[in-house]
C-alpha positions as a Markdown table, in Angstrom:
| # | Residue | x | y | z |
|---|---|---|---|---|
| 1 | Met | -6.8 | -19.1 | 19.7 |
| 2 | Ile | -4.4 | -16.5 | 18.2 |
| 3 | Ser | -5.5 | -12.9 | 18.2 |
| 4 | Glu | -5.6 | -10.6 | 15.2 |
| 5 | Leu | -2.4 | -9.0 | 16.5 |
| 6 | Glu | 0.0 | -11.3 | 14.6 |
| 7 | Ser | -1.5 | -10.5 | 11.3 |
| 8 | Arg | -1.4 | -6.8 | 12.1 |
| 9 | Gln | 2.3 | -7.1 | 13.0 |
| 10 | His | 2.8 | -8.5 | 9.6 |
| 11 | Asn | 0.9 | -5.8 | 7.9 |
| 12 | Ile | 2.7 | -3.0 | 9.7 |
| 13 | Val | 5.8 | -3.7 | 7.7 |
| 14 | Lys | 4.1 | -3.0 | 4.4 |
| 15 | Arg | 2.3 | 0.0 | 5.8 |
| 16 | Leu | 5.4 | 1.6 | 7.3 |
| 17 | Arg | 7.3 | 0.9 | 4.1 |
| 18 | Gly | 4.8 | 3.1 | 2.3 |
| 19 | Asn | 4.6 | 5.8 | 4.9 |
| 20 | Leu | 8.3 | 5.9 | 5.8 |
| 21 | Lys | 9.6 | 5.0 | 2.4 |
| 22 | Asn | 12.4 | 2.5 | 2.9 |
| 23 | Ile | 12.8 | 2.6 | 6.7 |
| 24 | Leu | 11.3 | -0.8 | 7.1 |
| 25 | Lys | 12.4 | -3.8 | 5.1 |
| 26 | Lys | 10.2 | -6.7 | 4.2 |
| 27 | Leu | 10.0 | -9.4 | 6.8 |
| 28 | Pro | 11.7 | -12.7 | 5.8 |
| 29 | Phe | 9.1 | -14.8 | 7.6 |
| 30 | Pro | 5.3 | -14.1 | 7.6 |
| 31 | Phe | 3.4 | -13.8 | 10.8 |
| 32 | Cys | 0.4 | -16.0 | 11.0 |
| 33 | Ile | -3.1 | -16.6 | 12.1 |
| 34 | Leu | -3.9 | -20.0 | 13.5 |
| 35 | Cys | -7.5 | -20.8 | 13.9 |
| 36 | Leu | -9.1 | -23.4 | 16.2 |
| 37 | Leu | -11.8 | -25.3 | 14.3 |
| 38 | Ser | -13.4 | -26.9 | 17.3 |
| 39 | Cys | -12.6 | -27.5 | 20.9 |
| 40 | Phe | -13.9 | -30.2 | 23.2 |
| 41 | Leu | -12.3 | -29.7 | 26.6 |
| 42 | Ser | -13.0 | -31.8 | 29.6 |
| 43 | Leu | -11.2 | -29.5 | 32.1 |
| 44 | Ser | -14.2 | -28.8 | 34.2 |
| 45 | Glu | -13.0 | -31.3 | 36.7 |
| 46 | Ala | -10.1 | -28.9 | 37.3 |
| 47 | Lys | -7.8 | -31.8 | 38.1 |
| 48 | Val | -4.2 | -30.6 | 38.7 |
| 49 | Tyr | -1.7 | -33.1 | 37.3 |
| 50 | Ile | 1.4 | -30.9 | 37.9 |
| 51 | Asp | 1.7 | -28.7 | 41.0 |
| 52 | Ile | 4.5 | -26.3 | 40.0 |
| 53 | Thr | 4.4 | -24.7 | 43.5 |
| 54 | Ser | 5.5 | -28.0 | 45.1 |
| 55 | Pro | 9.2 | -28.3 | 45.8 |
| 56 | Val | 9.1 | -32.0 | 45.4 |
| 57 | Ser | 6.9 | -32.2 | 42.3 |
| 58 | Lys | 8.0 | -35.0 | 40.0 |
| 59 | Lys | 8.0 | -34.8 | 36.2 |
| 60 | Leu | 4.9 | -36.1 | 34.6 |
| 61 | Pro | 5.7 | -39.2 | 32.3 |
| 62 | Ile | 4.0 | -38.7 | 29.0 |
| 63 | Ala | 3.9 | -40.6 | 25.8 |
| 64 | Ile | 3.7 | -38.5 | 22.6 |
| 65 | Tyr | 3.1 | -40.4 | 19.4 |
| 66 | Asp | 4.4 | -39.2 | 16.1 |
| 67 | Leu | 1.2 | -37.8 | 14.6 |
| 68 | Gln | 0.0 | -39.7 | 11.6 |
| 69 | Gly | 0.2 | -38.0 | 8.3 |
| 70 | Ser | 2.3 | -35.4 | 6.5 |
| 71 | Ser | 4.6 | -33.3 | 8.8 |
| 72 | Gly | 3.3 | -35.4 | 11.8 |
| 73 | Arg | 6.8 | -36.4 | 13.0 |
| 74 | Glu | 8.1 | -32.8 | 12.8 |
| 75 | Ile | 5.1 | -31.4 | 14.7 |
| 76 | Ser | 5.5 | -34.1 | 17.4 |
| 77 | Asp | 9.2 | -33.4 | 17.8 |
| 78 | Leu | 8.4 | -29.7 | 18.3 |
| 79 | Ile | 5.8 | -30.6 | 21.0 |
| 80 | Arg | 8.3 | -32.8 | 22.7 |
| 81 | Asp | 10.9 | -30.0 | 22.7 |
| 82 | Asp | 8.5 | -27.5 | 24.1 |
| 83 | Leu | 7.3 | -29.7 | 26.9 |
| 84 | Thr | 10.8 | -30.9 | 27.8 |
| 85 | Phe | 12.1 | -27.3 | 28.2 |
| 86 | Thr | 9.6 | -26.7 | 31.0 |
| 87 | Gly | 11.2 | -29.3 | 33.2 |
| 88 | Leu | 7.8 | -30.6 | 34.1 |
| 89 | Phe | 7.4 | -33.5 | 31.7 |
| 90 | Ser | 9.3 | -36.7 | 31.1 |
| 91 | Ile | 9.0 | -37.7 | 27.5 |
| 92 | Ile | 8.8 | -41.5 | 27.3 |
| 93 | Asp | 10.9 | -43.2 | 24.6 |
| 94 | Lys | 8.8 | -44.3 | 21.6 |
| 95 | Thr | 10.3 | -47.8 | 21.8 |
| 96 | Ser | 8.2 | -48.4 | 25.0 |
| 97 | Tyr | 4.9 | -47.9 | 23.3 |
| 98 | Ile | 2.7 | -51.0 | 23.1 |
| 99 | Glu | -0.1 | -49.6 | 20.9 |
| 100 | Ser | 0.4 | -48.5 | 17.4 |
| 101 | Ala | -0.5 | -45.0 | 16.5 |
| 102 | Ser | -3.6 | -46.1 | 14.7 |
| 103 | Gln | -4.9 | -48.3 | 17.5 |
| 104 | Ala | -7.5 | -47.1 | 20.0 |
| 105 | Phe | -6.2 | -46.0 | 23.4 |
| 106 | Lys | -6.5 | -48.8 | 26.0 |
| 107 | Gln | -5.8 | -48.0 | 29.6 |
| 108 | Gln | -4.4 | -51.5 | 30.3 |
| 109 | Asn | -1.6 | -51.1 | 27.8 |
| 110 | Trp | -0.2 | -48.1 | 29.7 |
| 111 | Arg | -0.8 | -48.5 | 33.4 |
| 112 | Pro | 1.9 | -51.2 | 33.9 |
| 113 | Leu | 4.5 | -48.8 | 32.3 |
| 114 | Gly | 4.0 | -46.0 | 34.9 |
| 115 | Ile | 3.0 | -43.5 | 32.2 |
| 116 | Asp | 0.4 | -40.9 | 33.2 |
| 117 | Ala | -0.7 | -39.5 | 29.9 |
| 118 | Val | -0.7 | -40.3 | 26.2 |
| 119 | Val | -1.0 | -38.0 | 23.2 |
| 120 | Lys | -2.3 | -39.3 | 19.9 |
| 121 | Gly | -3.4 | -37.6 | 16.7 |
| 122 | Ser | -3.2 | -37.1 | 13.0 |
| 123 | Ile | -2.4 | -34.4 | 10.5 |
| 124 | Arg | -4.0 | -34.1 | 7.1 |
| 125 | Ser | -3.5 | -31.6 | 4.4 |
| 126 | Glu | -6.6 | -30.1 | 2.8 |
| 127 | Gln | -6.5 | -26.5 | 1.6 |
| 128 | Asp | -5.1 | -25.9 | 5.1 |
| 129 | Leu | -3.2 | -28.1 | 7.5 |
| 130 | Val | -5.6 | -29.8 | 9.9 |
| 131 | Ala | -4.5 | -31.5 | 13.2 |
| 132 | Asp | -6.7 | -33.7 | 15.4 |
| 133 | Ile | -5.2 | -34.2 | 18.8 |
| 134 | Thr | -6.5 | -36.3 | 21.7 |
| 135 | Val | -4.8 | -36.5 | 25.1 |
| 136 | Tyr | -5.6 | -39.3 | 27.5 |
| 137 | Asp | -5.4 | -39.8 | 31.3 |
| 138 | Val | -3.9 | -43.2 | 31.8 |
| 139 | Phe | -4.9 | -43.6 | 35.5 |
| 140 | Glu | -8.5 | -42.7 | 34.9 |
| 141 | Gly | -8.7 | -44.2 | 31.5 |
| 142 | Arg | -10.4 | -41.2 | 29.9 |
| 143 | Glu | -9.8 | -38.3 | 27.4 |
| 144 | Ile | -8.5 | -35.2 | 29.0 |
| 145 | Phe | -9.2 | -33.2 | 25.8 |
| 146 | Ser | -9.8 | -33.7 | 22.1 |
| 147 | Lys | -9.2 | -30.8 | 19.8 |
| 148 | Gln | -8.9 | -29.9 | 16.2 |
| 149 | Tyr | -6.6 | -27.2 | 14.8 |
| 150 | Arg | -6.3 | -25.6 | 11.4 |
| 151 | Ser | -3.5 | -23.6 | 10.1 |
| 152 | Asp | -1.8 | -22.5 | 6.9 |
| 153 | Thr | 0.4 | -25.3 | 5.5 |
| 154 | Asn | 3.5 | -23.1 | 6.0 |
| 155 | Leu | 2.9 | -22.5 | 9.7 |
| 156 | Ile | 3.9 | -25.9 | 11.1 |
| 157 | Arg | 5.9 | -24.4 | 14.0 |
| 158 | Gln | 3.0 | -22.2 | 15.1 |
| 159 | Leu | 0.6 | -25.1 | 15.0 |
| 160 | Ala | 2.9 | -27.3 | 17.1 |
| 161 | His | 3.3 | -24.5 | 19.7 |
| 162 | Ser | -0.4 | -24.1 | 20.0 |
| 163 | Ile | -0.8 | -27.8 | 20.7 |
| 164 | Ser | 2.0 | -27.6 | 23.3 |
| 165 | Asn | 0.2 | -24.7 | 25.0 |
| 166 | Asp | -3.0 | -26.7 | 25.3 |
| 167 | Ile | -1.2 | -29.8 | 26.6 |
| 168 | Tyr | 0.8 | -27.7 | 29.1 |
| 169 | Gly | -2.4 | -25.9 | 30.2 |
| 170 | Ala | -4.4 | -29.2 | 30.6 |
| 171 | Phe | -1.8 | -30.6 | 33.0 |
| 172 | Ser | -0.7 | -27.5 | 34.9 |
| 173 | Gly | -3.8 | -25.3 | 34.8 |
| 174 | Leu | -1.5 | -22.5 | 33.5 |
| 175 | Thr | -1.1 | -20.6 | 30.2 |
| 176 | Gly | 1.8 | -21.8 | 28.2 |
| 177 | Ile | 4.5 | -19.5 | 26.7 |
| 178 | Phe | 5.0 | -21.4 | 23.5 |
| 179 | Arg | 3.2 | -18.7 | 21.3 |
| 180 | Thr | 5.1 | -15.8 | 22.9 |
| 181 | Lys | 7.8 | -13.7 | 21.3 |
| 182 | Ile | 11.0 | -12.0 | 22.2 |
| 183 | Ala | 11.9 | -8.5 | 20.9 |
| 184 | Phe | 15.6 | -7.6 | 20.9 |
| 185 | Val | 18.2 | -5.4 | 19.3 |
| 186 | Ala | 20.7 | -6.7 | 16.8 |
| 187 | Glu | 23.5 | -5.1 | 14.7 |
| 188 | Asp | 22.9 | -5.3 | 10.9 |
| 189 | Asp | 24.5 | -3.6 | 8.0 |
| 190 | Gly | 26.4 | -1.2 | 10.3 |
| 191 | Glu | 23.3 | -0.1 | 12.1 |
| 192 | Lys | 21.3 | -1.4 | 15.1 |
| 193 | Gly | 17.7 | -2.5 | 14.5 |
| 194 | Ile | 14.8 | -4.2 | 16.3 |
| 195 | Tyr | 14.0 | -7.9 | 15.7 |
| 196 | Ile | 11.2 | -10.1 | 16.9 |
| 197 | Met | 11.5 | -13.9 | 17.1 |
| 198 | Asp | 9.5 | -16.8 | 18.6 |
| 199 | Trp | 10.2 | -17.8 | 22.2 |
| 200 | Asp | 12.5 | -20.6 | 21.0 |
| 201 | Gly | 14.5 | -18.4 | 18.6 |
| 202 | His | 12.9 | -19.4 | 15.3 |
| 203 | Arg | 11.2 | -17.1 | 12.8 |
| 204 | Ala | 13.5 | -14.2 | 13.6 |
| 205 | Arg | 12.4 | -11.2 | 11.5 |
| 206 | Lys | 13.7 | -7.7 | 11.3 |
| 207 | Leu | 11.2 | -4.9 | 11.8 |
| 208 | Gly | 13.4 | -2.5 | 10.0 |
| 209 | Leu | 13.3 | 0.2 | 12.6 |
| 210 | Lys | 16.8 | 1.5 | 12.7 |
| 211 | Gly | 19.0 | 4.3 | 14.0 |
| 212 | Thr | 22.7 | 4.9 | 14.6 |
| 213 | Leu | 21.9 | 3.5 | 18.0 |
| 214 | Val | 18.8 | 1.6 | 19.2 |
| 215 | Leu | 18.2 | 0.6 | 22.8 |
| 216 | Thr | 16.2 | -2.2 | 24.4 |
| 217 | Pro | 12.5 | -2.3 | 23.3 |
| 218 | His | 9.7 | -2.6 | 25.9 |
| 219 | Trp | 6.3 | -4.1 | 25.4 |
| 220 | Ser | 3.0 | -2.6 | 26.4 |
| 221 | Val | 1.1 | -4.8 | 28.8 |
| 222 | Asp | -1.3 | -6.0 | 26.1 |
| 223 | Gly | 1.4 | -6.7 | 23.6 |
| 224 | Thr | 0.1 | -4.3 | 21.0 |
| 225 | Arg | 2.9 | -1.8 | 21.2 |
| 226 | Leu | 6.7 | -1.5 | 21.5 |
| 227 | Val | 8.5 | 1.6 | 22.9 |
| 228 | Tyr | 12.3 | 2.1 | 22.4 |
| 229 | Ser | 15.0 | 4.7 | 22.2 |
| 230 | Ser | 16.8 | 5.5 | 19.0 |
| 231 | Glu | 19.3 | 8.1 | 17.9 |
| 232 | Arg | 18.3 | 9.6 | 14.6 |
| 233 | Gly | 19.7 | 12.8 | 13.1 |
| 234 | Arg | 22.0 | 13.2 | 16.2 |
| 235 | Gln | 19.0 | 13.3 | 18.5 |
| 236 | Trp | 17.9 | 10.8 | 21.0 |
| 237 | Gly | 14.2 | 10.2 | 20.7 |
| 238 | Ile | 11.7 | 7.8 | 22.2 |
| 239 | Tyr | 9.6 | 6.0 | 19.6 |
| 240 | Leu | 6.3 | 4.1 | 19.8 |
| 241 | Leu | 5.5 | 1.3 | 17.4 |
| 242 | Asp | 1.8 | 0.5 | 17.4 |
| 243 | Phe | 0.9 | -2.8 | 15.8 |
| 244 | Leu | -2.9 | -2.0 | 15.8 |
| 245 | Lys | -2.5 | 1.3 | 14.1 |
| 246 | Met | 0.4 | 0.0 | 12.0 |
| 247 | Ser | 2.4 | 3.1 | 12.7 |
| 248 | Glu | 5.7 | 4.4 | 14.3 |
| 249 | Lys | 5.6 | 7.7 | 16.1 |
| 250 | Arg | 8.2 | 9.7 | 18.0 |
| 251 | Ile | 6.7 | 10.5 | 21.3 |
| 252 | Phe | 9.5 | 12.4 | 23.0 |
| 253 | Val | 12.7 | 14.1 | 22.1 |
| 254 | Ser | 15.0 | 16.6 | 24.0 |
| 255 | Lys | 18.6 | 17.6 | 24.3 |
| 256 | Gly | 20.9 | 14.9 | 25.7 |
| 257 | Thr | 20.1 | 11.2 | 26.0 |
| 258 | Asn | 16.6 | 9.8 | 26.4 |
| 259 | Met | 16.0 | 6.2 | 27.3 |
| 260 | Ala | 12.7 | 4.4 | 27.3 |
| 261 | Gly | 11.6 | 2.4 | 30.3 |
| 262 | Asp | 8.4 | 0.3 | 31.0 |
| 263 | Phe | 4.8 | 1.1 | 30.3 |
| 264 | Phe | 2.5 | 1.5 | 33.3 |
| 265 | Pro | -0.3 | -1.1 | 33.3 |
| 266 | Ser | -2.8 | 1.4 | 31.9 |
| 267 | Gly | -0.8 | 1.9 | 28.8 |
| 268 | Asp | -1.3 | 5.7 | 29.0 |
| 269 | Ala | 2.2 | 6.4 | 30.3 |
| 270 | Leu | 5.7 | 5.0 | 30.6 |
| 271 | Thr | 8.9 | 5.7 | 32.5 |
| 272 | Ile | 11.9 | 7.2 | 30.8 |
| 273 | Ser | 15.4 | 8.4 | 31.9 |
| 274 | Ser | 16.4 | 11.7 | 30.4 |
| 275 | Thr | 19.3 | 14.1 | 30.7 |
| 276 | Lys | 17.1 | 17.1 | 29.7 |
| 277 | Asp | 17.9 | 18.8 | 33.0 |
| 278 | Gly | 21.5 | 17.8 | 33.3 |
| 279 | Thr | 22.2 | 14.4 | 34.9 |
| 280 | Pro | 19.9 | 11.5 | 34.1 |
| 281 | Asp | 16.7 | 11.4 | 36.1 |
| 282 | Ile | 13.5 | 9.2 | 36.0 |
| 283 | Tyr | 10.4 | 10.7 | 34.5 |
| 284 | Ala | 6.8 | 9.5 | 33.8 |
| 285 | Leu | 5.9 | 10.3 | 30.2 |
| 286 | Ser | 2.3 | 10.6 | 29.0 |
| 287 | Val | 1.8 | 8.7 | 25.8 |
| 288 | Lys | -1.3 | 10.9 | 24.9 |
| 289 | Asp | 0.1 | 14.4 | 25.2 |
| 290 | Gly | 3.8 | 14.0 | 25.9 |
| 291 | Ser | 3.7 | 15.7 | 29.3 |
| 292 | Leu | 6.4 | 14.8 | 31.8 |
| 293 | Lys | 6.5 | 14.3 | 35.6 |
| 294 | Lys | 9.9 | 14.2 | 37.2 |
| 295 | Leu | 10.2 | 11.4 | 39.7 |
| 296 | Thr | 13.8 | 11.6 | 40.9 |
| 297 | Phe | 16.0 | 14.6 | 41.8 |
| 298 | Ser | 19.4 | 13.2 | 42.6 |
| 299 | Asp | 22.6 | 14.7 | 41.4 |
| 300 | Gly | 23.8 | 11.2 | 40.4 |
| 301 | Ile | 22.7 | 8.9 | 37.6 |
| 302 | Glu | 19.2 | 7.4 | 37.6 |
| 303 | Val | 18.5 | 5.0 | 34.7 |
| 304 | Ser | 16.9 | 1.6 | 33.8 |
| 305 | Ser | 13.5 | 2.2 | 35.2 |
| 306 | Ala | 11.1 | -0.8 | 35.4 |
| 307 | Val | 7.5 | -0.6 | 36.5 |
| 308 | Ser | 6.1 | -3.3 | 38.8 |
| 309 | Pro | 3.1 | -5.4 | 37.4 |
| 310 | Asp | 0.6 | -3.6 | 39.6 |
| 311 | Gly | 2.0 | -0.2 | 38.6 |
| 312 | Glu | 2.6 | 0.8 | 42.2 |
| 313 | Lys | 6.4 | 0.7 | 42.3 |
| 314 | Ile | 9.3 | 1.5 | 40.0 |
| 315 | Ala | 12.7 | -0.2 | 40.2 |
| 316 | Phe | 15.6 | 1.7 | 38.8 |
| 317 | Val | 19.4 | 2.0 | 38.9 |
| 318 | Ser | 21.1 | 4.8 | 40.8 |
| 319 | Asp | 24.7 | 5.6 | 41.9 |
| 320 | Arg | 23.5 | 8.0 | 44.7 |
| 321 | Gly | 25.2 | 5.7 | 47.2 |
| 322 | Gly | 28.5 | 5.7 | 45.2 |
| 323 | Thr | 28.1 | 2.7 | 43.0 |
| 324 | Pro | 25.3 | 1.6 | 40.6 |
| 325 | Gln | 22.7 | -0.2 | 42.7 |
| 326 | Ile | 19.0 | -1.3 | 42.3 |
| 327 | Tyr | 16.5 | 1.0 | 44.1 |
| 328 | Ser | 12.8 | 1.1 | 44.3 |
| 329 | Met | 10.2 | 3.8 | 44.8 |
| 330 | Arg | 6.5 | 4.4 | 44.7 |
| 331 | Ala | 5.1 | 5.3 | 41.3 |
| 332 | Gly | 4.9 | 8.9 | 42.3 |
| 333 | Gly | 8.5 | 9.1 | 43.3 |
| 334 | Ser | 8.3 | 8.8 | 47.0 |
| 335 | Asp | 9.6 | 6.2 | 49.5 |
| 336 | Ile | 12.9 | 5.5 | 47.7 |
| 337 | Arg | 14.6 | 2.4 | 49.1 |
| 338 | Arg | 17.8 | 0.6 | 48.2 |
| 339 | Val | 17.3 | -3.0 | 47.1 |
| 340 | Thr | 20.8 | -4.4 | 46.4 |
| 341 | Phe | 23.7 | -4.2 | 48.8 |
| 342 | Glu | 26.0 | -7.0 | 47.5 |
| 343 | Gly | 28.5 | -6.2 | 44.8 |
| 344 | Ser | 29.6 | -2.8 | 43.4 |
| 345 | Tyr | 27.7 | -2.9 | 40.1 |
| 346 | Asn | 24.1 | -3.9 | 39.8 |
| 347 | Thr | 22.0 | -2.8 | 36.8 |
| 348 | Ser | 19.1 | -3.6 | 34.4 |
| 349 | Pro | 16.2 | -4.6 | 36.8 |
| 350 | Ser | 13.1 | -6.3 | 35.6 |
| 351 | Trp | 10.1 | -7.4 | 37.6 |
| 352 | Ser | 8.6 | -10.9 | 37.7 |
| 353 | Pro | 4.9 | -11.0 | 36.5 |
| 354 | Ser | 3.7 | -11.5 | 40.0 |
| 355 | Gly | 5.9 | -8.7 | 41.4 |
| 356 | Asp | 7.6 | -11.0 | 44.0 |
| 357 | Arg | 11.1 | -10.9 | 42.4 |
| 358 | Ile | 13.4 | -8.6 | 40.6 |
| 359 | Val | 15.9 | -10.0 | 38.1 |
| 360 | Phe | 19.0 | -7.9 | 37.3 |
| 361 | Ser | 22.6 | -7.9 | 36.0 |
| 362 | Cys | 25.1 | -8.2 | 38.8 |
| 363 | Arg | 28.9 | -7.9 | 38.6 |
| 364 | Arg | 30.7 | -10.9 | 40.0 |
| 365 | Gly | 34.0 | -10.6 | 38.3 |
| 366 | Lys | 32.0 | -10.6 | 35.0 |
| 367 | Asn | 28.4 | -9.6 | 34.6 |
| 368 | Gln | 26.0 | -12.3 | 35.7 |
| 369 | Ile | 22.2 | -12.6 | 36.1 |
| 370 | Cys | 21.0 | -12.4 | 39.7 |
| 371 | Met | 17.5 | -12.4 | 41.3 |
| 372 | Val | 16.3 | -10.8 | 44.5 |
| 373 | Lys | 13.0 | -10.1 | 46.4 |
| 374 | Pro | 11.9 | -6.5 | 46.3 |
| 375 | Asp | 12.8 | -6.1 | 50.0 |
| 376 | Gly | 16.4 | -7.1 | 49.2 |
| 377 | Ser | 16.3 | -10.6 | 50.6 |
| 378 | Ala | 16.9 | -14.0 | 49.0 |
| 379 | Leu | 19.6 | -12.9 | 46.6 |
| 380 | Val | 20.6 | -15.7 | 44.2 |
| 381 | Gln | 23.0 | -15.8 | 41.2 |
| 382 | Leu | 21.6 | -17.6 | 38.2 |
| 383 | Thr | 24.5 | -17.6 | 35.6 |
| 384 | Asp | 28.3 | -18.1 | 35.8 |
| 385 | Leu | 29.5 | -18.2 | 32.2 |
| 386 | Gly | 30.7 | -15.2 | 30.2 |
| 387 | Asn | 29.1 | -11.7 | 30.6 |
| 388 | Asn | 25.3 | -11.8 | 31.0 |
| 389 | Glu | 23.0 | -8.8 | 30.9 |
| 390 | Asp | 19.5 | -7.5 | 30.0 |
| 391 | Pro | 17.3 | -10.1 | 31.8 |
| 392 | Ser | 13.5 | -10.3 | 31.3 |
| 393 | Phe | 10.9 | -12.7 | 32.6 |
| 394 | Ser | 8.5 | -14.7 | 30.5 |
| 395 | Pro | 4.8 | -13.8 | 31.1 |
| 396 | Asp | 4.3 | -16.8 | 33.4 |
| 397 | Gly | 7.4 | -16.0 | 35.5 |
| 398 | Arg | 8.9 | -19.4 | 35.0 |
| 399 | Tyr | 11.6 | -18.5 | 32.5 |
| 400 | Ile | 14.1 | -15.7 | 31.8 |
| 401 | Thr | 15.6 | -14.3 | 28.7 |
| 402 | Phe | 19.0 | -12.5 | 28.7 |
| 403 | Ser | 22.0 | -11.6 | 26.6 |
| 404 | Ser | 25.3 | -13.3 | 27.0 |
| 405 | Asp | 28.7 | -13.4 | 25.2 |
| 406 | Arg | 29.7 | -16.8 | 26.6 |
| 407 | Asp | 30.3 | -18.2 | 23.1 |
| 408 | Gly | 32.4 | -15.2 | 21.9 |
| 409 | Thr | 29.5 | -13.1 | 20.4 |
| 410 | Lys | 26.6 | -11.4 | 22.2 |
| 411 | Gly | 23.4 | -13.4 | 21.7 |
| 412 | Ile | 20.0 | -14.0 | 23.2 |
| 413 | Tyr | 19.6 | -16.9 | 25.7 |
| 414 | Ile | 16.8 | -18.3 | 27.7 |
| 415 | Met | 16.7 | -20.4 | 31.0 |
| 416 | Arg | 14.3 | -21.5 | 33.6 |
| 417 | Ala | 13.8 | -19.0 | 36.4 |
| 418 | Gly | 16.0 | -21.2 | 38.7 |
| 419 | Gly | 18.9 | -21.0 | 36.3 |
| 420 | Glu | 18.5 | -24.4 | 34.7 |
| 421 | Ala | 18.5 | -25.3 | 31.0 |
| 422 | Gln | 20.4 | -22.3 | 29.7 |
| 423 | Lys | 20.6 | -22.2 | 25.9 |
| 424 | Lys | 21.2 | -19.7 | 23.1 |
| 425 | Ile | 18.2 | -19.0 | 20.8 |
| 426 | Ser | 19.2 | -16.0 | 18.7 |
| 427 | Pro | 20.4 | -16.6 | 15.1 |
| 428 | Gly | 24.0 | -17.4 | 14.7 |
| 429 | Gly | 26.3 | -14.7 | 13.4 |
| 430 | Leu | 23.9 | -11.9 | 14.6 |
| 431 | Arg | 25.2 | -9.8 | 17.5 |
| 432 | Ser | 22.1 | -9.5 | 19.6 |
| 433 | Tyr | 21.2 | -8.1 | 23.0 |
| 434 | Gly | 18.5 | -6.2 | 25.0 |
| 435 | Pro | 15.8 | -9.0 | 24.9 |
| 436 | Arg | 12.3 | -8.4 | 26.2 |
| 437 | Trp | 9.8 | -11.2 | 26.5 |
| 438 | Ser | 6.3 | -10.4 | 25.2 |
| 439 | Pro | 3.4 | -10.5 | 27.6 |
| 440 | Asn | 1.3 | -12.8 | 25.4 |
């Protein structure tokens, strides 16, 4: 069930337009609230159909019917696309189906085909759009779950993504990412602004928060706030966009350049890099009172701070060893250790949600996306086309978003965490970079 946050994200545009005059422009696509009408899950058995931790796990063969009724085929195609991208499902061709969509599920029609699961359902338009979905276990000949969804008639994609999440969760026991979003920076009308789009690149909408320069936004752990750096009036400030309060607030400014980093898990503080004392150093900034705690004291450059999921460590970039490399330290600034040793230019670290990996931009002739364990072991390169930067994990750690210029213009891409299924998702013709995947 979708939280109230999406509707608040929509309302923030109208509120900020009033408070900040014309800083924000009207969103081209509305955010939505999608309500579950009823839910009848039979997941208490906790059967695991897909073990994502197994190195020899096979794709689960699943038949997904075109849902009966208006928009049924469109919704079914979206569900198929969602599940296919995970790499965990094999979508069976519709020509193999023995039963018609309107016939009752019969186990004997499916077992000889080697299909493990069947999805059937219908769509009807009342005042809202209503979807009835049933998922069947072929081997056991029973319903896995039956569920009814209701949404606005204009919110077909959100409805489909919610169904995908539930199917994915039923078979993997995990929370799907199909309702998540990606925030990024794009150039528009000679300025740089912040956009938000769905995980698959659709419904891209401009928040209207602009400056001469805007740097990568960062989500709070609960997904209710964004923090970012922006140059306005020839001053680099750090700004907080609060979707719940429907407000934008400058929380730090000083001489020189100030770059926002990650929130700590508590949400009360975040890391920043600032040149207020000369060379860039890492600080912890209190969101409540604006107080600073200096964490690094090198004469070199210390930037791109990223807080680990447990809040205990900070990864950052430093040239203290002669070239930009990834380092880590404890949250208080002690126990600084070098993480990367291969290559002469490694930047933009970002932690996996479990804290067991760090993804970053590594120079291998051109900039590529690499991944390493926090102790510096198990380094792997994930991309090899064009220049690739700004990586960020999905909230389940199975996917990565990043920017790339492989097609001639910088855009936002996604891929599986092993480097498979790389594809561009940002709108064509929009120069985009600095993506950050939402936590929910």
